[in-house]
C-alpha positions in Angstrom: 3.2 -15.1 9.1 5.1 -17.7 11.1 4.8 -21.4 11.7 3.2 -20.5 15.1 0.0 -19.1 13.1 -3.1 -20.7 12.7 -5.0 -19.1 9.7 -8.7 -19.2 10.2 -11.0 -18.3 7.3 -14.6 -17.5 7.9 -17.2 -17.7 5.2 -19.8 -15.0 6.2 -23.4 -15.7 5.7 -26.4 -14.0 7.2 -27.4 -16.6 9.9 -24.8 -19.3 9.8 -20.9 -18.8 9.3 -18.5 -21.4 8.1 -14.9 -21.6 9.6 -11.8 -23.5 8.5 -8.3 -23.4 9.7 -5.1 -24.0 8.1 -1.4 -23.5 9.0 0.6 -20.6 7.6 1.5 -22.9 4.5 -2.1 -23.6 3.6 -2.3 -27.1 5.1 -5.9 -27.9 6.6 -5.5 -28.3 10.4 -9.3 -29.0 11.2 -10.9 -32.4 10.5 -14.1 -30.5 9.7 -15.2 -27.1 9.1 -17.2 -25.3 12.1 -20.5 -23.9 11.6 -21.8 -21.3 14.0 -24.6 -18.8 14.3 -24.3 -15.0 13.8 -25.0 -14.6 17.4 -22.9 -14.1 20.7 -23.3 -17.7 21.5 -22.1 -18.7 18.0 -19.1 -16.4 18.4 -18.4 -18.1 21.7 -18.7 -21.5 20.1 -16.0 -20.3 17.6 -13.9 -19.1 20.7 -13.9 -22.4 22.1 -13.2 -24.1 18.8 -10.2 -21.7 18.2 -8.8 -22.5 21.8 -9.2 -26.1 21.1 -7.3 -25.8 17.7 -4.6 -23.7 19.2 -3.9 -26.2 21.9 -4.0 -29.4 19.7 -1.4 -28.0 17.1 0.5 -25.9 19.4 -0.1 -22.6 17.7 0.3 -19.4 19.7 -1.1 -17.0 17.1 -4.4 -16.9 15.3 -5.2 -14.8 12.3 -9.0 -14.7 11.2 -9.6 -13.6 7.3 -13.0 -12.7 6.0 -14.7 -11.0 3.1 -16.2 -7.8 4.1 -19.4 -8.4 2.1 -22.8 -7.0 3.5 -22.8 -6.3 7.0 -23.0 -9.6 8.4 -19.2 -9.8 9.4 -19.1 -6.5 11.2 -20.2 -7.9 14.7 -18.1 -10.9 14.5 -15.0 -9.1 13.4 -15.5 -6.7 16.4 -16.1 -9.7 18.8 -12.9 -11.1 17.5 -10.9 -8.1 18.1 -12.5 -7.8 21.8 -10.9 -11.4 22.2 -7.3 -10.2 21.1 -7.6 -11.9 17.9 -6.2 -10.4 14.7 -8.9 -9.8 12.0 -7.9 -9.3 8.4 -10.1 -8.6 5.3 -9.9 -10.2 1.9 -11.1 -8.7 -1.3 -14.0 -11.0 -2.6 -12.5 -10.7 -6.2 -9.3 -12.1 -4.8 -11.1 -15.0 -3.4 -12.9 -15.5 -6.6 -9.9 -15.5 -8.9 -8.1 -18.0 -6.5 -11.2 -20.5 -6.1 -10.0 -22.7 -8.9 -6.6 -22.8 -7.6 -7.5 -25.2 -4.8 -9.0 -27.9 -6.6 -9.3 -26.9 -10.3 -13.0 -26.4 -10.2 -15.1 -23.4 -9.8 -17.6 -25.1 -7.5 -18.8 -23.1 -4.5 -19.5 -24.2 -0.9 -19.0 -22.7 2.7 -16.2 -25.1 3.5 -14.3 -24.6 0.3 -14.7 -20.9 0.2 -13.3 -20.7 4.0 -10.3 -22.8 2.8 -9.7 -20.4 -0.2 -9.7 -17.4 2.0 -7.2 -19.0 4.5 -4.9 -19.7 1.5 -5.3 -16.1 0.5 -4.6 -14.8 3.8 -1.5 -17.1 4.2 -0.1 -15.6 1.1 -0.4 -11.9 2.6 -3.3 -10.5 0.4 -5.2 -9.0 2.8 -5.9 -5.6 4.8 -5.8 -5.4 8.5 -9.0 -4.5 10.0 -9.2 -1.4 12.3 -12.9 -0.5 13.4 -13.7 3.2 12.9 -14.6 5.1 15.8 -17.9 7.0 15.7 -17.6 10.7 15.0 -20.5 11.4 17.3 -20.6 9.9 20.5 -22.9 10.3 23.6 -19.8 11.9 25.6 -19.2 14.5 22.7 -22.6 16.3 21.7 -23.1 18.0 18.5 -22.6 21.5 19.8 -19.2 20.6 21.2 -18.0 19.5 18.0 -18.9 22.6 16.2 -16.7 24.4 18.4 -13.8 22.4 17.6 -11.5 24.3 15.3 
C-alpha cells in the first residue's frame, strides 16, 4: 500500500451497495458515500465515481475491499476485476471487532461500515480475491474429464 492508493470499501447488500473511499492512511477522501445498485448500471456508476476520485486526488492505484457475505458480492467483484481493479476480501469478524475503533460506538450504518472496512484494508488485514475457474466448462465435456489421468 502506497500514498498512490485509493482504498475503497463497499458495504455489500442485496439491492443497494454503499461505497466509501479513503487514502492509504485511512483519511476519508469522498465527501459522501456512494450508493449504487447491484446491477451492471450500478457497477458502471461506481466505475465513473472511482475515475472521478482518482483524478481529483491524483491516485494511480485503487484497491477495493468487501466482505464476502452471502453471494451478493460475487458479480461486483468479478466486474471490478474485469476493469483491472484489485479486489480484496475482509473477514466479517475483523470488521465487527474494528467497528468501535472508528468512533467509539458499536452503531451500524452502511457508510460507517464502508469506512471500517477501508480502515481494515489499509492496515493490510485482507485476502486477495482470485475467482475460481469452473471445473466443468462447455469446451471440456464430462467424458473428456474422465479420461484425464
